[in-house]
N, C-alpha and C positions, 0 to 999 in steps of 0.2 A: 578376319580377310586372311588370319595367318594359317590355320586349320583349313581353312579352304584351299592354301597353296597350294601345302603340304595334299592333300589327299588326290588336286587334280598331279604332283609331280608322284605320287602314286599310280598315278593310273599308268601317263607314262611308264613308268622306268617297270609295271608290270607289263606290260606292250611288246618291251624291249629285252625281258631278263623272256617270254614264252618264246618268242617270233626271229629276238637278232634284230628287228628293227621298226620303224615303225610308231617309235613314241613320239617324233621332231611333229608327225603330219598331224597330231596329236594336240601339240603344246602349244603351237602360236593360237587353235583357233578357245584353246581353253585359257589363255592368255589376256586375250583380247577379252572374248565372253564373259568370261568365265570372273577375271581380276579387275577388267576392265586396264590394263597395261595397254600405251600407246603400243600399237601395231607395228613402228621400226622396231621400237624397244622390245617387243616381243621377241622379236626374230632372234634376238642378242642373250637372251635369257634363254630364249629354245635350244641355241645351241651350248651354253655355258652349259647347264643342266645333262641336257642329254647327254653332251659328251662324260661329261663328272660322270653321272649314272654309268656311259655303257664304259670308261676305265674300271668301276669298281666290279663291272659283272666281267669283262674280259680278263684280271691277273688271275681269278680260280681257274677261268677254262684253257690257259697258257699252263697254269700249274699241271694242269690232268691231262695236255696234250693234245687237246679240243681246237687248239686255232693252230689253221696253215698259216704260219707269218709268212712264209717269200711270200705266195700268191696275196695277204692279206697288206705284207708291206711293200707292192707293185701298187696295188689297188690303191693304196694309204700315200704315195705319195704324187700317184696322177690325181688323184682327190682334191689334193692338198692345194696344187698346180688349179684345178678346175674352180674352187669357191672361190678366190677371185674373181677372176673369172661370171662369174654367178651376180657378185656384188654390184660388177659392176653392170651384168647386163639388167639386172632389176629397176635403173635406173631410163632403161631405150625401148623397154617390148614392154606393149601394154598388160596388167595384171590379170584380166580378166582373161584376155587370150591365153597368160600363158598357163591358168589357173584350170583352164578348158583342156589344153594339150597333156598337160601333168596327167588330168582324169584320167584322157585316152590311153595315155602308157597303161598307167593303175590297171585300168580294164583287162587290155591286153597281160599285163604280164601275171592279172591273176586268174583269168582263162591257160593260160599255160604250165601253171602252177598247179591247179587242180585240176586240167588233161595231164598231168602228169603222176600228178598221184593214186590217180582212178584206174592207170593204167594200168595190167599186169606187170606183176614185180619181172626185173631181167637184170643180169650181168650188168648191163651197157645205163649209165646213169649220166652219161653229159647228152648238151643237147646235139644228136647224129647226123652228119649224113653222109651216112652211108648210102652208096652206090648200087647199082642193081648187081657190079659187077662181086662187091661184098668190100669195095673198098671204104673208107671208113676217112672221108674229108674231114671231119670235124678242128675246126681250127687245134681243140684242145683235145691231148686225149691221156687215159691214163694209164700205168701197166699193170701188170696180174694184181702189183703188190695194192695198187689205189695210189699210187703216188703219180704224183699230176708232174707230165712232160711238159717242160717248160719252153720250148719249144719260140725262136721267134714272133715266130705266127700271132702261134700263143700268148706271147708278152704283150704284144701290141693288142690281138683285139683284150685281154682284161685290163690294158694301161688305159683307151680309151672308153672301154665302161669304168675306170674309176673318175678319171675324167668328167664322162657326164654327170656322174654322181658326185663330184666335185660342186658342176655348175648348178645341179640341183639345190645341192646344199645353199650356196650362195642366196640361188634364189628366192628359196623357202623355206630359209630358219633350219632345215631337216638333218638328219643325222645321212640318208640316206639308203637307209638300212632295205628300207620297202623295193630301191631297186639290187643294193648287194645282194641279200640274202637268193631273189630269184639268178641275178647273173651268174651270181656262184654257183649255182642250182644247175643251171638249163645250160649253163656255156664253158664250165670248166669242168662239172660231173661229179662235185662235192656233195658228199653227204648234207640233207638239212641239218644236221643237231652240228657237225664242225663247221656247217656257212653258219650259222648261229652265232658259233663262235667268235670263229674269224671275223663277222660281218660287227661285232662291238670293236675290236680289233683296228678292226676301220675308222668306226666310228668315233674312236678317240681323236684321232691323228684331221680325221675330215672338220668335225667340229672346233678343234682348235683354232685351225688355218678361219675357220669362218668369224671364228669368235675376232682374231685378230684381224680381218679384212674390215668388221663391223668397227671396231673401236679407232681403228685406222680413220675411214672412213666421218670420227667424228660423233658417230649414233652412242646415248645414252645404254648406261646399264648397268639397273638397281640389282647390287648386292646383296640386299636383304631380302626383296623377293627370291632371286638367283639361287639363293642357299636355303630359304624354305621350300623352294619346286623341288634343287638338288635333293635334300635331304627325304623328301615323301619319295624321290625318284630309288634313293637307295634302298629303302623296305618294300617300296614293289618290285626291283630287281629282284628279290632274295626271293618273294612268293612265287614270279614269275618261273624263275630258272627251277624253282624245284617241283611246279608243275610239269615243267617243260620236258623233266626226266620221268616221267609218268605217259607221256603222252609219246606214240608209236610213230616213224618219221613220216607216212602217208598220212598218218590223220594231223600233223605239226604240222602237213605242206596246206590239206586241206582248208583248217584254220588260218592260216597265213593267209590261202587265197580267197577265204570268203571276208576276213580285215580286208585289205588292199581294196575288195572289190565297195565294201560298204566306204570306207574313208573317200573312195573315188565318187560314187552316188554322194557323199558330202561337203567334196569340193566340187561339184559341179554346183550343186543348191546354194552352195556361198558365194560362188560367184556371177550367178545368174540372182540372187537374189537379193543378196550384200556386196554390188560391184568393186564398192570400195574399200573389202575388206580384205589382209593379209593375204 
């Protein structure tokens, strides 16, 4: 069982290293169906392992300035507020309905990421709302040097997205990377590789908040299983990060989109066939 826990952790870590997110979405079903961990405990283990793995992956990216820390910090603070809200809501809303809604969201995200990657390259990388007269009404814009203009309107948008990420983290036991990376690319105009690094930075803080909420709620967390899962995650994220360096931005976005879509299909299947699963 130890070897299986390390292997599953490596799968989660590889997804984090390659795309900056998605590991948590795989972690809970792997723990429940692969290791027979109780669903509620699997949420806590997932958050702890994903957060620790993300920290390991974020440190070298911070050193190489692949993390936009100002944007990430705004996202993270909002996410840390949202995580306890998500944990509270998970007790009130039917799980099957939540999973189906989450799958729909992931489908929309996958479509947006794929179409953006397939579009001809332009100097504009944000989710543009350009009007007929050429005026750009996007909430978040960047200057010619590529730096984000963090206006109050942009800050409110990113904070809202971060809050929603935190809520999803608390609801599903995920780090939120599948939402963070597309949000940073589509709404802040961040390059995909930098979005991956910033996502890892955010996941660390959001996962920390989620684990704290999980433990304060009186839930169990097996340190032994979490440690094995984390060890595998550290191995996986190294491999995933190396692979990511060899893949171009548009290709990485397409890989990310396909992964999101496949996970969305899995979530639908899980919620319909195994409605009692997490």
